[in-house]
All heavy atoms as a GROMACS GRO file, in nm:
protein
  501
    1MET      N    1   0.330   2.652   2.268
    1MET     CA    2   0.190   2.605   2.252
    1MET      C    3   0.169   2.534   2.116
    1MET      O    4   0.068   2.480   2.096
    1MET     CB    5   0.100   2.726   2.259
    1MET     CG    6   0.086   2.777   2.400
    1MET     SD    7   0.052   2.643   2.510
    1MET     CE    8  -0.092   2.705   2.595
    2ASN      N    9   0.279   2.539   2.032
    2ASN     CA   10   0.262   2.469   1.902
    2ASN      C   11   0.249   2.319   1.921
    2ASN      O   12   0.180   2.254   1.835
    2ASN     CB   13   0.381   2.504   1.817
    2ASN     CG   14   0.362   2.471   1.671
    2ASN    OD1   15   0.247   2.451   1.631
    2ASN    ND2   16   0.464   2.460   1.599
    3PHE      N   17   0.303   2.260   2.027
    3PHE     CA   18   0.296   2.118   2.045
    3PHE      C   19   0.148   2.080   2.083
    3PHE      O   20   0.117   1.963   2.080
    3PHE     CB   21   0.392   2.072   2.152
    3PHE     CG   22   0.370   2.132   2.292
    3PHE    CD1   23   0.293   2.062   2.382
    3PHE    CD2   24   0.425   2.250   2.329
    3PHE    CE1   25   0.267   2.117   2.511
    3PHE    CE2   26   0.405   2.298   2.455
    3PHE     CZ   27   0.324   2.233   2.546
    4ILE      N   28   0.066   2.173   2.124
    4ILE     CA   29  -0.082   2.144   2.148
    4ILE      C   30  -0.160   2.162   2.019
    4ILE      O   31  -0.249   2.089   1.998
    4ILE     CB   32  -0.134   2.230   2.263
    4ILE    CG1   33  -0.063   2.197   2.394
    4ILE    CG2   34  -0.277   2.220   2.276
    4ILE    CD1   35  -0.096   2.284   2.516
    5LYS      N   36  -0.124   2.267   1.944
    5LYS     CA   37  -0.201   2.288   1.824
    5LYS      C   38  -0.196   2.180   1.722
    5LYS      O   39  -0.294   2.151   1.655
    5LYS     CB   40  -0.165   2.424   1.763
    5LYS     CG   41  -0.211   2.546   1.847
    5LYS     CD   42  -0.170   2.678   1.781
    5LYS     CE   43  -0.215   2.792   1.863
    5LYS     NZ   44  -0.180   2.918   1.800
    6LYS      N   45  -0.074   2.126   1.704
    6LYS     CA   46  -0.059   2.022   1.602
    6LYS      C   47  -0.139   1.895   1.623
    6LYS      O   48  -0.206   1.854   1.530
    6LYS     CB   49   0.094   1.992   1.582
    6LYS     CG   50   0.167   2.101   1.509
    6LYS     CD   51   0.294   2.047   1.445
    6LYS     CE   52   0.365   2.164   1.379
    6LYS     NZ   53   0.390   2.138   1.239
    7PRO      N   54  -0.138   1.836   1.743
    7PRO     CA   55  -0.223   1.720   1.766
    7PRO      C   56  -0.372   1.759   1.750
    7PRO      O   57  -0.447   1.680   1.693
    7PRO     CB   58  -0.195   1.680   1.910
    7PRO     CG   59  -0.057   1.733   1.933
    7PRO     CD   60  -0.049   1.859   1.856
    8LEU      N   61  -0.415   1.873   1.796
    8LEU     CA   62  -0.554   1.912   1.780
    8LEU      C   63  -0.587   1.927   1.633
    8LEU      O   64  -0.698   1.878   1.590
    8LEU     CB   65  -0.582   2.042   1.856
    8LEU     CG   66  -0.587   2.034   2.009
    8LEU    CD1   67  -0.604   2.168   2.067
    8LEU    CD2   68  -0.693   1.938   2.056
    9GLN      N   69  -0.503   1.981   1.557
    9GLN     CA   70  -0.528   1.998   1.408
    9GLN      C   71  -0.534   1.863   1.348
    9GLN      O   72  -0.617   1.835   1.267
    9GLN     CB   73  -0.419   2.080   1.347
    9GLN     CG   74  -0.434   2.102   1.197
    9GLN     CD   75  -0.321   2.179   1.134
    9GLN    OE1   76  -0.226   2.216   1.198
    9GLN    NE2   77  -0.328   2.202   1.008
   10PHE      N   78  -0.446   1.771   1.390
   10PHE     CA   79  -0.444   1.635   1.333
   10PHE      C   80  -0.580   1.566   1.361
   10PHE      O   81  -0.640   1.507   1.271
   10PHE     CB   82  -0.331   1.550   1.400
   10PHE     CG   83  -0.341   1.408   1.358
   10PHE    CD1   84  -0.307   1.360   1.237
   10PHE    CD2   85  -0.388   1.318   1.453
   10PHE    CE1   86  -0.322   1.227   1.204
   10PHE    CE2   87  -0.404   1.185   1.426
   10PHE     CZ   88  -0.369   1.135   1.303
   11PHE      N   89  -0.630   1.571   1.482
   11PHE     CA   90  -0.758   1.504   1.517
   11PHE      C   91  -0.870   1.573   1.448
   11PHE      O   92  -0.967   1.502   1.408
   11PHE     CB   93  -0.777   1.502   1.670
   11PHE     CG   94  -0.688   1.402   1.737
   11PHE    CD1   95  -0.583   1.440   1.826
   11PHE    CD2   96  -0.707   1.266   1.712
   11PHE    CE1   97  -0.511   1.349   1.886
   11PHE    CE2   98  -0.629   1.172   1.770
   11PHE     CZ   99  -0.533   1.213   1.856
   12LYS      N  100  -0.872   1.703   1.429
   12LYS     CA  101  -0.976   1.767   1.351
   12LYS      C  102  -0.977   1.725   1.207
   12LYS      O  103  -1.084   1.690   1.146
   12LYS     CB  104  -0.955   1.921   1.360
   12LYS     CG  105  -0.999   1.987   1.490
   12LYS     CD  106  -0.978   2.140   1.488
   12LYS     CE  107  -1.003   2.193   1.622
   12LYS     NZ  108  -0.980   2.339   1.621
   13GLU      N  109  -0.863   1.714   1.150
   13GLU     CA  110  -0.851   1.667   1.013
   13GLU      C  111  -0.888   1.521   0.997
   13GLU      O  112  -0.959   1.485   0.903
   13GLU     CB  113  -0.714   1.691   0.953
   13GLU     CG  114  -0.675   1.840   0.937
   13GLU     CD  115  -0.534   1.868   0.890
   13GLU    OE1  116  -0.469   1.764   0.867
   13GLU    OE2  117  -0.495   1.980   0.890
   14ALA      N  118  -0.849   1.441   1.093
   14ALA     CA  119  -0.879   1.296   1.088
   14ALA      C  120  -1.032   1.281   1.100
   14ALA      O  121  -1.094   1.202   1.031
   14ALA     CB  122  -0.810   1.227   1.202
   15TYR      N  123  -1.099   1.357   1.188
   15TYR     CA  124  -1.243   1.351   1.202
   15TYR      C  125  -1.311   1.392   1.078
   15TYR      O  126  -1.403   1.334   1.032
   15TYR     CB  127  -1.285   1.440   1.322
   15TYR     CG  128  -1.438   1.440   1.347
   15TYR    CD1  129  -1.496   1.332   1.409
   15TYR    CD2  130  -1.517   1.539   1.301
   15TYR    CE1  131  -1.632   1.331   1.432
   15TYR    CE2  132  -1.655   1.541   1.320
   15TYR     CZ  133  -1.710   1.432   1.386
   15TYR     OH  134  -1.846   1.432   1.402
   16TYR      N  135  -1.259   1.499   1.018
   16TYR     CA  136  -1.320   1.547   0.889
   16TYR      C  137  -1.308   1.434   0.776
   16TYR      O  138  -1.403   1.413   0.705
   16TYR     CB  139  -1.248   1.673   0.846
   16TYR     CG  140  -1.296   1.722   0.705
   16TYR    CD1  141  -1.421   1.778   0.690
   16TYR    CD2  142  -1.211   1.711   0.600
   16TYR    CE1  143  -1.461   1.828   0.569
   16TYR    CE2  144  -1.258   1.753   0.474
   16TYR     CZ  145  -1.380   1.813   0.459
   16TYR     OH  146  -1.419   1.851   0.331
   17GLU      N  147  -1.193   1.372   0.773
   17GLU     CA  148  -1.171   1.271   0.669
   17GLU      C  149  -1.264   1.147   0.698
   17GLU      O  150  -1.316   1.084   0.609
   17GLU     CB  151  -1.028   1.227   0.663
   17GLU     CG  152  -0.938   1.332   0.604
   17GLU     CD  153  -0.974   1.365   0.459
   17GLU    OE1  154  -1.011   1.276   0.380
   17GLU    OE2  155  -0.963   1.485   0.422
   18LEU      N  156  -1.274   1.116   0.829
   18LEU     CA  157  -1.356   1.000   0.871
   18LEU      C  158  -1.508   1.027   0.832
   18LEU      O  159  -1.576   0.927   0.802
   18LEU     CB  160  -1.337   0.974   1.018
   18LEU     CG  161  -1.382   0.839   1.073
   18LEU    CD1  162  -1.316   0.724   0.997
   18LEU    CD2  163  -1.359   0.834   1.221
   19ALA      N  164  -1.550   1.149   0.839
   19ALA     CA  165  -1.687   1.183   0.804
   19ALA      C  166  -1.714   1.156   0.658
   19ALA      O  167  -1.827   1.133   0.621
   19ALA     CB  168  -1.716   1.320   0.849
   20LYS      N  169  -1.609   1.161   0.574
   20LYS     CA  170  -1.632   1.139   0.429
   20LYS      C  171  -1.629   0.989   0.394
   20LYS      O  172  -1.663   0.957   0.277
   20LYS     CB  173  -1.515   1.207   0.354
   20LYS     CG  174  -1.518   1.360   0.367
   20LYS     CD  175  -1.428   1.431   0.273
   20LYS     CE  176  -1.287   1.400   0.279
   20LYS     NZ  177  -1.198   1.481   0.187
   21VAL      N  178  -1.599   0.902   0.483
   21VAL     CA  179  -1.591   0.755   0.455
   21VAL      C  180  -1.732   0.707   0.428
   21VAL      O  181  -1.823   0.733   0.507
   21VAL     CB  182  -1.521   0.682   0.574
   21VAL    CG1  183  -1.538   0.533   0.548
   21VAL    CG2  184  -1.384   0.724   0.590
   22THR      N  185  -1.748   0.623   0.335
   22THR     CA  186  -1.876   0.560   0.305
   22THR      C  187  -1.867   0.416   0.370
   22THR      O  188  -1.787   0.330   0.323
   22THR     CB  189  -1.900   0.542   0.154
   22THR    OG1  190  -1.895   0.670   0.094
   22THR    CG2  191  -2.029   0.479   0.124
   23TRP      N  192  -1.943   0.395   0.472
   23TRP     CA  193  -1.939   0.271   0.545
   23TRP      C  194  -2.031   0.169   0.476
   23TRP      O  195  -2.137   0.203   0.420
   23TRP     CB  196  -1.980   0.292   0.693
   23TRP     CG  197  -1.893   0.380   0.758
   23TRP    CD1  198  -1.915   0.518   0.784
   23TRP    CD2  199  -1.761   0.350   0.818
   23TRP    NE1  200  -1.804   0.565   0.851
   23TRP    CE2  201  -1.710   0.465   0.872
   23TRP    CE3  202  -1.690   0.232   0.827
   23TRP    CZ2  203  -1.586   0.472   0.939
   23TRP    CZ3  204  -1.566   0.236   0.890
   23TRP    CH2  205  -1.515   0.351   0.937
   24LEU      N  206  -1.991   0.035   0.480
   24LEU     CA  207  -2.071  -0.066   0.431
   24LEU      C  208  -2.201  -0.089   0.518
   24LEU      O  209  -2.198  -0.066   0.641
   24LEU     CB  210  -1.997  -0.201   0.431
   24LEU     CG  211  -1.880  -0.210   0.335
   24LEU    CD1  212  -1.817  -0.347   0.352
   24LEU    CD2  213  -1.926  -0.193   0.194
   25GLY      N  214  -2.306  -0.124   0.451
   25GLY     CA  215  -2.426  -0.157   0.527
   25GLY      C  216  -2.410  -0.299   0.582
   25GLY      O  217  -2.319  -0.370   0.554
   26LYS      N  218  -2.502  -0.333   0.658
   26LYS     CA  219  -2.504  -0.472   0.727
   26LYS      C  220  -2.499  -0.581   0.627
   26LYS      O  221  -2.421  -0.680   0.634
   26LYS     CB  222  -2.617  -0.489   0.830
   26LYS     CG  223  -2.613  -0.618   0.902
   26LYS     CD  224  -2.731  -0.634   0.999
   26LYS     CE  225  -2.717  -0.763   1.067
   26LYS     NZ  226  -2.826  -0.785   1.169
   27LYS      N  227  -2.584  -0.563   0.526
   27LYS     CA  228  -2.592  -0.670   0.418
   27LYS      C  229  -2.465  -0.684   0.348
   27LYS      O  230  -2.420  -0.796   0.324
   27LYS     CB  231  -2.706  -0.637   0.325
   27LYS     CG  232  -2.751  -0.740   0.233
   27LYS     CD  233  -2.875  -0.699   0.149
   27LYS     CE  234  -2.927  -0.811   0.068
   27LYS     NZ  235  -3.040  -0.772   0.002
   28GLU      N  236  -2.402  -0.575   0.309
   28GLU     CA  237  -2.275  -0.584   0.237
   28GLU      C  238  -2.161  -0.641   0.328
   28GLU      O  239  -2.074  -0.715   0.285
   28GLU     CB  240  -2.232  -0.448   0.185
   28GLU     CG  241  -2.317  -0.401   0.073
   28GLU     CD  242  -2.420  -0.299   0.121
   28GLU    OE1  243  -2.428  -0.272   0.244
   28GLU    OE2  244  -2.500  -0.246   0.038
   29ALA      N  245  -2.162  -0.600   0.449
   29ALA     CA  246  -2.059  -0.649   0.543
   29ALA      C  247  -2.068  -0.799   0.569
   29ALA      O  248  -1.973  -0.870   0.565
   29ALA     CB  249  -2.071  -0.576   0.675
   30VAL      N  250  -2.186  -0.851   0.579
   30VAL     CA  251  -2.210  -0.992   0.600
   30VAL      C  252  -2.169  -1.066   0.469
   30VAL      O  253  -2.099  -1.172   0.476
   30VAL     CB  254  -2.356  -1.027   0.635
   30VAL    CG1  255  -2.389  -1.171   0.626
   30VAL    CG2  256  -2.386  -0.970   0.772
   31ALA      N  257  -2.210  -1.018   0.358
   31ALA     CA  258  -2.175  -1.080   0.225
   31ALA      C  259  -2.018  -1.085   0.208
   31ALA      O  260  -1.965  -1.185   0.170
   31ALA     CB  261  -2.248  -1.007   0.108
   32THR      N  262  -1.956  -0.972   0.237
   32THR     CA  263  -1.810  -0.970   0.225
   32THR      C  264  -1.742  -1.066   0.321
   32THR      O  265  -1.648  -1.137   0.286
   32THR     CB  266  -1.758  -0.828   0.255
   32THR    OG1  267  -1.826  -0.740   0.163
   32THR    CG2  268  -1.612  -0.813   0.225
   33THR      N  269  -1.793  -1.070   0.439
   33THR     CA  270  -1.738  -1.167   0.541
   33THR      C  271  -1.752  -1.311   0.492
   33THR      O  272  -1.658  -1.390   0.504
   33THR     CB  273  -1.807  -1.140   0.675
   33THR    OG1  274  -1.793  -1.008   0.721
   33THR    CG2  275  -1.752  -1.239   0.783
   34VAL      N  276  -1.869  -1.339   0.440
   34VAL     CA  277  -1.890  -1.482   0.391
   34VAL      C  278  -1.792  -1.512   0.272
   34VAL      O  279  -1.737  -1.623   0.275
   34VAL     CB  280  -2.036  -1.496   0.344
   34VAL    CG1  281  -2.056  -1.628   0.264
   34VAL    CG2  282  -2.128  -1.494   0.468
   35VAL      N  283  -1.773  -1.416   0.182
   35VAL     CA  284  -1.676  -1.438   0.074
   35VAL      C  285  -1.538  -1.467   0.129
   35VAL      O  286  -1.470  -1.549   0.084
   35VAL     CB  287  -1.689  -1.317  -0.022
   35VAL    CG1  288  -1.568  -1.324  -0.120
   35VAL    CG2  289  -1.817  -1.312  -0.095
   36VAL      N  290  -1.497  -1.386   0.228
   36VAL     CA  291  -1.368  -1.404   0.282
   36VAL      C  292  -1.349  -1.533   0.349
   36VAL      O  293  -1.248  -1.607   0.329
   36VAL     CB  294  -1.331  -1.289   0.377
   36VAL    CG1  295  -1.209  -1.314   0.462
   36VAL    CG2  296  -1.320  -1.153   0.307
   37ILE      N  297  -1.451  -1.575   0.424
   37ILE     CA  298  -1.448  -1.703   0.495
   37ILE      C  299  -1.439  -1.824   0.395
   37ILE      O  300  -1.363  -1.915   0.411
   37ILE     CB  301  -1.558  -1.719   0.594
   37ILE    CG1  302  -1.543  -1.630   0.714
   37ILE    CG2  303  -1.573  -1.865   0.643
   37ILE    CD1  304  -1.663  -1.614   0.805
   38VAL      N  305  -1.519  -1.820   0.288
   38VAL     CA  306  -1.515  -1.921   0.190
   38VAL      C  307  -1.378  -1.926   0.115
   38VAL      O  308  -1.323  -2.034   0.094
   38VAL     CB  309  -1.628  -1.896   0.086
   38VAL    CG1  310  -1.615  -1.989  -0.032
   38VAL    CG2  311  -1.765  -1.922   0.149
   39PHE      N  312  -1.320  -1.808   0.084
   39PHE     CA  313  -1.198  -1.797   0.022
   39PHE      C  314  -1.085  -1.866   0.114
   39PHE      O  315  -0.996  -1.939   0.070
   39PHE     CB  316  -1.155  -1.657  -0.012
   39PHE     CG  317  -1.028  -1.639  -0.072
   39PHE    CD1  318  -1.001  -1.677  -0.203
   39PHE    CD2  319  -0.913  -1.592   0.001
   39PHE    CE1  320  -0.879  -1.666  -0.259
   39PHE    CE2  321  -0.789  -1.580  -0.058
   39PHE     CZ  322  -0.773  -1.612  -0.194
   40ILE      N  323  -1.092  -1.835   0.242
   40ILE     CA  324  -0.998  -1.891   0.337
   40ILE      C  325  -1.006  -2.041   0.341
   40ILE      O  326  -0.905  -2.112   0.346
   40ILE     CB  327  -1.011  -1.820   0.478
   40ILE    CG1  328  -0.964  -1.679   0.475
   40ILE    CG2  329  -0.936  -1.904   0.585
   40ILE    CD1  330  -1.000  -1.599   0.603
   41ILE      N  331  -1.133  -2.093   0.342
   41ILE     CA  332  -1.145  -2.241   0.349
   41ILE      C  333  -1.092  -2.304   0.221
   41ILE      O  334  -1.014  -2.403   0.231
   41ILE     CB  335  -1.300  -2.272   0.364
   41ILE    CG1  336  -1.342  -2.232   0.505
   41ILE    CG2  337  -1.324  -2.418   0.341
   41ILE    CD1  338  -1.492  -2.243   0.531
   42ILE      N  339  -1.119  -2.238   0.103
   42ILE     CA  340  -1.069  -2.296  -0.020
   42ILE      C  341  -0.916  -2.295  -0.023
   42ILE      O  342  -0.851  -2.394  -0.061
   42ILE     CB  343  -1.129  -2.222  -0.143
   42ILE    CG1  344  -1.273  -2.253  -0.154
   42ILE    CG2  345  -1.055  -2.260  -0.274
   42ILE    CD1  346  -1.356  -2.165  -0.255
   43MET      N  347  -0.854  -2.183   0.016
   43MET     CA  348  -0.711  -2.175   0.015
   43MET      C  349  -0.648  -2.273   0.117
   43MET      O  350  -0.540  -2.326   0.092
   43MET     CB  351  -0.667  -2.029   0.045
   43MET     CG  352  -0.696  -1.935  -0.069
   43MET     SD  353  -0.632  -1.988  -0.232
   43MET     CE  354  -0.452  -1.984  -0.195
   44SER      N  355  -0.713  -2.291   0.233
   44SER     CA  356  -0.663  -2.388   0.327
   44SER      C  357  -0.663  -2.526   0.271
   44SER      O  358  -0.562  -2.607   0.291
   44SER     CB  359  -0.746  -2.383   0.455
   44SER     OG  360  -0.742  -2.252   0.516
   45ILE      N  361  -0.766  -2.563   0.208
   45ILE     CA  362  -0.772  -2.701   0.141
   45ILE      C  363  -0.661  -2.708   0.034
   45ILE      O  364  -0.588  -2.810   0.032
   45ILE     CB  365  -0.912  -2.718   0.081
   45ILE    CG1  366  -1.011  -2.732   0.189
   45ILE    CG2  367  -0.908  -2.847  -0.009
   45ILE    CD1  368  -1.158  -2.737   0.153
   46PHE      N  369  -0.649  -2.611  -0.046
   46PHE     CA  370  -0.550  -2.609  -0.152
   46PHE      C  371  -0.409  -2.625  -0.097
   46PHE      O  372  -0.325  -2.704  -0.143
   46PHE     CB  373  -0.556  -2.478  -0.239
   46PHE     CG  374  -0.447  -2.470  -0.340
   46PHE    CD1  375  -0.442  -2.547  -0.450
   46PHE    CD2  376  -0.344  -2.373  -0.317
   46PHE    CE1  377  -0.339  -2.536  -0.542
   46PHE    CE2  378  -0.244  -2.364  -0.410
   46PHE     CZ  379  -0.241  -2.445  -0.523
   47VAL      N  380  -0.375  -2.544   0.010
   47VAL     CA  381  -0.242  -2.548   0.065
   47VAL      C  382  -0.216  -2.678   0.136
   47VAL      O  383  -0.106  -2.737   0.123
   47VAL     CB  384  -0.223  -2.426   0.166
   47VAL    CG1  385  -0.100  -2.450   0.247
   47VAL    CG2  386  -0.217  -2.295   0.092
   48SER      N  387  -0.323  -2.742   0.196
   48SER     CA  388  -0.305  -2.871   0.257
   48SER      C  389  -0.278  -2.977   0.154
   48SER      O  390  -0.191  -3.063   0.174
   48SER     CB  391  -0.434  -2.903   0.338
   48SER     OG  392  -0.453  -2.819   0.438
   49LEU      N  393  -0.346  -2.968   0.038
   49LEU     CA  394  -0.325  -3.070  -0.064
   49LEU      C  395  -0.180  -3.052  -0.121
   49LEU      O  396  -0.114  -3.156  -0.154
   49LEU     CB  397  -0.427  -3.059  -0.176
   49LEU     CG  398  -0.568  -3.104  -0.134
   49LEU    CD1  399  -0.670  -3.065  -0.246
   49LEU    CD2  400  -0.573  -3.246  -0.098
   50VAL      N  401  -0.140  -2.932  -0.147
   50VAL     CA  402  -0.004  -2.909  -0.199
   50VAL      C  403   0.097  -2.963  -0.095
   50VAL      O  404   0.194  -3.028  -0.138
   50VAL     CB  405   0.017  -2.759  -0.230
   50VAL    CG1  406   0.169  -2.729  -0.257
   50VAL    CG2  407  -0.068  -2.720  -0.349
   51ASP      N  408   0.076  -2.939   0.028
   51ASP     CA  409   0.170  -2.985   0.132
   51ASP      C  410   0.172  -3.139   0.131
   51ASP      O  411   0.283  -3.193   0.140
   51ASP     CB  412   0.121  -2.930   0.270
   51ASP     CG  413   0.214  -2.977   0.384
   51ASP    OD1  414   0.341  -2.950   0.370
   51ASP    OD2  415   0.164  -3.026   0.481
   52LEU      N  416   0.056  -3.207   0.125
   52LEU     CA  417   0.062  -3.350   0.123
   52LEU      C  418   0.129  -3.407   0.008
   52LEU      O  419   0.214  -3.499   0.010
   52LEU     CB  420  -0.085  -3.398   0.126
   52LEU     CG  421  -0.163  -3.396   0.249
   52LEU    CD1  422  -0.306  -3.431   0.237
   52LEU    CD2  423  -0.100  -3.481   0.354
   53PHE      N  424   0.104  -3.339  -0.116
   53PHE     CA  425   0.172  -3.382  -0.239
   53PHE      C  426   0.316  -3.370  -0.231
   53PHE      O  427   0.403  -3.457  -0.257
   53PHE     CB  428   0.115  -3.306  -0.362
   53PHE     CG  429   0.190  -3.334  -0.489
   53PHE    CD1  430   0.172  -3.450  -0.554
   53PHE    CD2  431   0.277  -3.240  -0.538
   53PHE    CE1  432   0.244  -3.477  -0.670
   53PHE    CE2  433   0.350  -3.261  -0.654
   53PHE     CZ  434   0.330  -3.380  -0.723
   54LEU      N  435   0.369  -3.246  -0.190
   54LEU     CA  436   0.512  -3.224  -0.184
   54LEU      C  437   0.576  -3.303  -0.074
   54LEU      O  438   0.693  -3.349  -0.091
   54LEU     CB  439   0.536  -3.074  -0.156
   54LEU     CG  440   0.504  -2.980  -0.277
   54LEU    CD1  441   0.530  -2.841  -0.239
   54LEU    CD2  442   0.581  -3.023  -0.402
   55GLY      N  443   0.500  -3.334   0.034
   55GLY     CA  444   0.559  -3.417   0.142
   55GLY      C  445   0.579  -3.560   0.090
   55GLY      O  446   0.685  -3.625   0.116
   56GLY      N  447   0.488  -3.609   0.006
   56GLY     CA  448   0.500  -3.740  -0.057
   56GLY      C  449   0.615  -3.742  -0.152
   56GLY      O  450   0.692  -3.844  -0.154
   57VAL      N  451   0.638  -3.637  -0.230
   57VAL     CA  452   0.745  -3.636  -0.324
   57VAL      C  453   0.878  -3.639  -0.249
   57VAL      O  454   0.973  -3.706  -0.288
   57VAL     CB  455   0.736  -3.509  -0.416
   57VAL    CG1  456   0.862  -3.488  -0.489
   57VAL    CG2  457   0.616  -3.521  -0.505
   58ILE      N  458   0.890  -3.555  -0.140
   58ILE     CA  459   1.018  -3.549  -0.063
   58ILE      C  460   1.044  -3.687   0.004
   58ILE      O  461   1.155  -3.733  -0.001
   58ILE     CB  462   1.006  -3.438   0.043
   58ILE    CG1  463   0.994  -3.302  -0.020
   58ILE    CG2  464   1.120  -3.446   0.137
   58ILE    CD1  465   1.118  -3.262  -0.102
   59ARG      N  466   0.932  -3.755   0.052
   59ARG     CA  467   0.958  -3.884   0.105
   59ARG      C  468   1.007  -3.989   0.010
   59ARG      O  469   1.090  -4.071   0.043
   59ARG     CB  470   0.825  -3.938   0.168
   59ARG     CG  471   0.815  -3.919   0.317
   59ARG     CD  472   0.684  -3.984   0.379
   59ARG     NE  473   0.602  -3.875   0.422
   59ARG     CZ  474   0.491  -3.837   0.370
   59ARG    NH1  475   0.439  -3.905   0.272
   59ARG    NH2  476   0.421  -3.738   0.415
   60GLN      N  477   0.956  -3.978  -0.111
   60GLN     CA  478   1.006  -4.067  -0.219
   60GLN      C  479   1.146  -4.036  -0.256
   60GLN      O  480   1.229  -4.134  -0.285
   60GLN     CB  481   0.913  -4.054  -0.349
   60GLN     CG  482   0.775  -4.106  -0.330
   60GLN     CD  483   0.772  -4.255  -0.298
   60GLN    OE1  484   0.851  -4.328  -0.347
   60GLN    NE2  485   0.684  -4.287  -0.208
   61ILE      N  486   1.192  -3.915  -0.259
   61ILE     CA  487   1.325  -3.874  -0.287
   61ILE      C  488   1.421  -3.922  -0.183
   61ILE      O  489   1.528  -3.975  -0.209
   61ILE     CB  490   1.336  -3.727  -0.313
   61ILE    CG1  491   1.264  -3.685  -0.441
   61ILE    CG2  492   1.477  -3.680  -0.318
   61ILE    CD1  493   1.256  -3.541  -0.460
   62LEU      N  494   1.380  -3.907  -0.055
   62LEU     CA  495   1.463  -3.943   0.056
   62LEU      C  496   1.458  -4.088   0.084
   62LEU      O  497   1.543  -4.156   0.134
   62LEU     CB  498   1.435  -3.863   0.183
   62LEU     CG  499   1.453  -3.714   0.170
   62LEU    CD1  500   1.404  -3.648   0.304
   62LEU    CD2  501   1.594  -3.679   0.145
   0.00000   0.00000   0.00000
């Protein structure tokens, strides 16, 4: 019966720990999502520019 007690204990402990989590409010979640999307757009532009530059350098070398 130990194989039944261990999973039950795990789920009880997981539920207890989950109850201690502080969840973001809607306002914070939206703000964080906007920051992530803006960061992704900026990084995409940066990586694209670096790719174009390095592609041009490689073309000149070859």
